[in-house]
N, C-alpha and C positions, 0 to 999 in steps of 0.2 A: 770318678776321682781324677782331678787334674794332676799334672806333673808339678811337684813342689820344687821351688828354687832354693838351693842351699848355699849359704855363705859360710865357707869353711876356711880355717887356717890351712895353709899348704903344708903337706907332709915334709917338703923340702926345707921349711922354716924351722923344723925341730932340730935341736942339738943332737948329733949322731950318738952321743953318749947317753942321751935320754930317750932314744928311739924305742917306741913300742910298736910292735906288729901283732895285732890281735885277730884271732879267728873266733867268731861267734858261731856256735853250732846249735841248731834247733830243728825239731821235726817239722814245725809249721811256722809261718811268719805271715801275719795279716793285720791290717788296721781295720778291716771290714768285719771279720768274724767275731770280734769281741773276745773277752776273756784273755787268757795268757798268751794267745798267739800274737798279740801286739807287742809283747815284751822284747823279742829279738829285734824287731824293726826299730823300736824306740832306742834301744842301746846302740844299734848300728848307726842310725843317722845322727844321734847326739854325739857319739864319739867321732864321727866324721867331721862334725862341726868344730870339734876341739882339735882337729888336725891329726888325729890318730890314724895310723896306717891300719885300717880295720877292714876285714872281709867277713862275709856272711855265708855260711854253708847251710842249706835248707832243702826241703823237699820240692820237687819240680812243680807240684800243684800250685805253689805260691808265685810262680814266675809271671803270669799275665798281670796280676795285680801289682807286684813289686816293680815291674817294668814301667807301668803307668805312674805309680806313686813316687818313685825315687829317681826317675830320669837318669842323669849321668851317673849316679851312684850305682845303678843296676849293673854296670860293668864289673863291679867288685863283689857280685853275688855269684855263688857257685851252687849247683843243684845235683841232687840224686833223685832217681826215679823210683816209682812204686812197681812191685812185681805182682804177679797173679795171686800168689799165696797171701799177700797182705790184703788184697782186695776181697778175697774169699773170707778171711778171718774177720775183716771189718763188717761185712754184711751179716755174718752170724751174730756179731756183737750188737748190732742194731736192735735185735729182738730182746735184749737183756735189760733189766733195770740199770739205772745209771751207775750206782755204786758197784754193782757186780761187773758190768761192762768195763768199768775203769780198771779193775784189778785182773781182768782176764784178756778179753780181745784187744783192748787198747794197749795193755802191757806187752802182748806178743807183737802186735804191729809196730809199736814203738821200738822194741828191741831189734827187730829185723832192720828197721830204718837206721838205727844206731850202728849196727854192725857194718852196714854199707857206708855210713858216714865216717866211721872210724878209719876205714881204708882211704877214703877221700881226704880226710883231715891229714893223714900222714903225708900224702902227696903234696897238699897245699902248704904244709909246714916247711917242707923241703924247698918247694918252688919259690915261696915268697918270704922265706926266712922269718916265719912266725915265731914269736917268743912267749906268747901266752894264749891258751885256749880258754874260752868262756862259754859255758853251757847254762843259759838262763832258764831253760824249760826242758821237760816238764817241771812244774814247781812242786810236785808232790815229793816229799822227802824220802818216801820208800821206793820210788821208781829207781831201778838200778841204772847205772851209767856205764857205757863201754868206752868212755873217754879216759883211758889210762894207757901207760906205756907209749906215750907219744913223743917222749924226749924233751918236752917243754912243760912248764907249770900249767896246772889246770885249776880253774876257778869254777865252782858249780853254785848256781843260785842267782838271786835270792829265792829260796824255797819257802813254801807256806802250805801247811796241811795239818794232819793229825786231828782232823775235826771229828767231833761227835755231835749228836743232837742234844739240846738241853734236856735234862732228865724228864721234865714235864711233857716233852714232845716225842719221846722215843717209842711209846706204846703204839703209835700209829704206823710205824714202819712195818713192812711185811716180815713174816717169820724167816723167810729165806734170806732176806737182806740182813736181818739182825744176826743170823747164824753165819752167813757166808763172809761178811766183811771182815770180822776178826780173823777167820781162817785165811782169807786172802792176804791180809796184812802179814800174817806169819809166813806165808809163802814168799811174799815180797822180801822179807828179811833174809830168808834163805837165798833168794836170787842175788842179793847183794854180796853174799859170800862167794857165789860162783862167778859173778860179774862185778869185780871189785872197784869200779870207777870211783864211787863215792868214798870208799874206805881209803883210797890212795890219793884223792884230790888234795891239792896244796891248801886250798881255802874252800870252806863250805859256808855260804851265806844263808842265813835263815831270817824270817820276818819277825819271829817271836820265840819265847821260851817253849811254848807248846810244840812248835815245829822242831826245835832243837832236840826235844825228848824223843822224837820219832826217827832221828837219824840212825842209820845202821850202826851196830856196835863195832868197835875196832877202827873207827875213823881216825886217821893219823894227822889230818890237816887241821889248820886253825879254823875255829868256828866264830863267826862274827854276825852281829844283827844288822840287817839292812832290809827295809821294806821292798817287796817285789813290785809294788804298784807305784805309778807316778802319774803326773798330770802334764799334758801339753799346754803350756801357758798361752800359746797362740790360738788354741781351739777353745779351751775351757775358760772363757772370760765373758763377762756380761756384755752383750752387744751395745755399742754406743747409742744406737737409735731407740733402745727401749726406754720408756719413761721410768721415773723413779717409782718404786713400789709404794702404792697408796697406804696410808695409815689405817684406813677403815677396811673392814672385811678380812677374810683369811683365805689364802689359797695354798693348798697342800699338794705335794707331788710325790709320786713314786716312779722310779725308772728302773727297769730290769726285765728279765725274762719272766713270763707268767707261768711259773712252775711252783709246785707245792711248797718247797722249802724256802721260797722267797718271802712267804708270809703275806702275800697280797690280800688273802682273805682276812687276816688280822687287820690290815690297813683299812679295809672296808668297815669292819666292826668298830674300829677306833674312830673313823670319820663319822659314823652314825652317831656316836656319843658326842663328838665335837659339835655336830650340827644341831643337837638339842640346845646347846648353849649359844651357838652362833649360826642362826638360820641361813645367813647369806654365804656361809663357807662353801668352797668349791674344792673338788679333788680331781687332779689329773693323773691318769695312769698311763705311762709311756712305756710301750713294749708289747710284745706278742708272745704267744706260747700256748701250750695245750690246755691251760686252765682258763682261757679267755671266756668260753661259753658259761662255765660254772660261776665265774666271777661276775659276769653280767647278770646272771640269774640271782646271785646273792644280793647284788645292789638293788635289784627290783624287789626282792623279798623284804629288804630293810627299808624300802621306801625312799631311797636316796638316789635312784637312777637319774633323776633330772639334774642332780648336782655333781654327778661323776662323769667325766669324759674319758673314754677309752681311745687313746690316740693310735694304738697299734704301733707297728714298727716305724721308727723315725730314723732317718739317716744321721750319721755322725756329724755332718755339717749343720743339720737343723736342730739337733738335740740341745746344744747350749742355749740357743735363743728361746726355745720352748720351755725348757726347765727353769730358766732364769726369771720367767714371769710369775713363778710361785714364791711364797714367803718361807715355807717350811718344807724340808725334805724328810719324808717319813719312810723308814727302812726297817721293818720288823722281821728281817730274815733270820732264820734259825739254823742256817747251814752255809754260811759264806766265809771261807777262809780269808778272802781278801776284801771283796766289796769295793772295788776301785771307784764305783759310782759315788760312794760317800765322799771320797777325795774330790771328785769332780764337782759335786754339789757345794762343797766347802769352798772350792776355787771360785764359784759364782757368787759367793757371799751369802749363802743360805744357812740358816740355822738347821741343824740336823737332829732328829729324834730317832733313836734306834735301840734295838735290844743290845744288852751288854753281853755279846756273844760273838766269837770269831773276829773277823777283820775290823768291824766298827769299833770294837772295844780297844783295838790297838791304836786307832787313829784319833778318836774323839776325846777331848779333855773337857772339864767343866766350863772352861772359858769359851769354847766354840761349839758346844752341842750338849745334848742330854742323852744319857744312857739309862735304860730301864731294865731291871733284872728280868730274865725270861722265866717267870713263875708260871703257874697254871694259866690257861687261856683267859679266863675271866679277869684274873688279877692283872695280867699283862695288858689286856685291852684297857682296863680302867686306868692303869698307871700311865700308859702311853697317851691316852686321851687327856689325862690331867697334865702331862708334860707339855703337850701341844697347847692346851688352853692357857697355861701359865706363861707362855712366851708372848709378852706384850710387844708392840711394835719396837719399843726401845731396846728390849732384850734381844729381839731378833736382829736388830741392826748391830748391836755390840757384838753378838756372837758371830755374825757374818763377817764383820771386819776382822775379828780375831782369827777366824778360820782362814780368811784370805792371807793374812800375814803368816800364819803357820805353813800354809801350802807353799807360799813363795820361798820361804826359807829352807824347807826340808823336802818337799814332795814334788817339785817340778822336775822334768827330765833333765834340764841343764844342771840343776843341783845334784841330781843323782849321778850324772856323768862325772862330776867332780869327785863324788864319793867313790865310785868304782875305780877311777884312775889311781887313787891312793892304794887300792888293793892290788891292781895290776903292777904298779911300780914296786910295791913291797915284795911280791913274789919273784920279780925280775931283778931284785937287788938294786933298784934305782933310787929308793928312799929308805930311810931307817924305820919309818912308822907305817903300819898298814891299817890304821883305824879307818873303818869303812864309813862311819857316820858321825856327825856332830851331835846327833840326838837319836837315841834308840827309837825303834818303831813301836814303842809301848808307852803307856801313860806312866 
């Protein structure tokens, strides 16, 4: 990744009476890892472009990448290091199922990092006259926060979580997972009373009502809705050199990790049905993961292997150009709180077909995509296939244009920076209104 050039307003140009000095605190920060690790980087660099006096406090593991990616801005990043205890706990957690690891090993490692970061934050607040602390991750609403008692307002979020599987898909989860997760969530609620950062925060930002319901009881701060995900408009745009999408044929794409809850096996079943009606249809699966071999075997069993391309892992620089060559983005995930890739596909002008569950249900409206209820597998496959087949070239074009318009107005990182600035200024007494967003992150 090359060093990016940033054109920012100078901090010295800001009215001293309107000065904001922001400290963003996060356990990880990366544009390569994917997932929520990109959030603190995006907030940091977009606020820098707005001329905000912003600094980032993060784990030292992020330093090599951030030095390369952020160039001169890297001088405004501060680091804490990992200790031997965290390394040992993390290795133990790697042997656990994801949902169990999330509420045990990851929770403990995160808390140790936060304890260290709390001390570092206090020093930075004093040294740089910070007047607001923003903790954008972890996005899980039940994770406790040590960011309290800092002497300045604290904003936490946007958070997104409180996910369950659709009823028709819960029986396939392991007994230990189905038993342990509710108990672990109860433990997390107790931890929030012992570590009261979220209960004492001035503002708690949540992506949807589902997440609001998962906040610890006793929170005294203002709760507002603001999506945690955003789109970099300079990256997620259709490359100029690509020809217009042809009216004939049908090209479908999936992008994401190849893990069971992403529903890639459903996508293959859906494509097999579509191909019966449109023999020339093609499916691109972009991503890698532990399910790759079984998915390839499934494509062979369905007799569609010749029409399915498994691209494997593709770099962030190459993803937009590859994804934009398809007509429809198919995303039948059954456990995605956010699903930022849906926003990215919309930014490319693609019609999206997804299950009406989790993040996609927050983003997609009837004007720019199709949501299908996550009923039993056979019904979901039939309805997803029907939705894809109903998208004529004209409908795909109209939906894609509507999607791009919505992304530009509400979901790009520059738009989100303007939204979060309203929140910062409200808690610092610089404005009268703290409304975070012009449009809630819900339909």
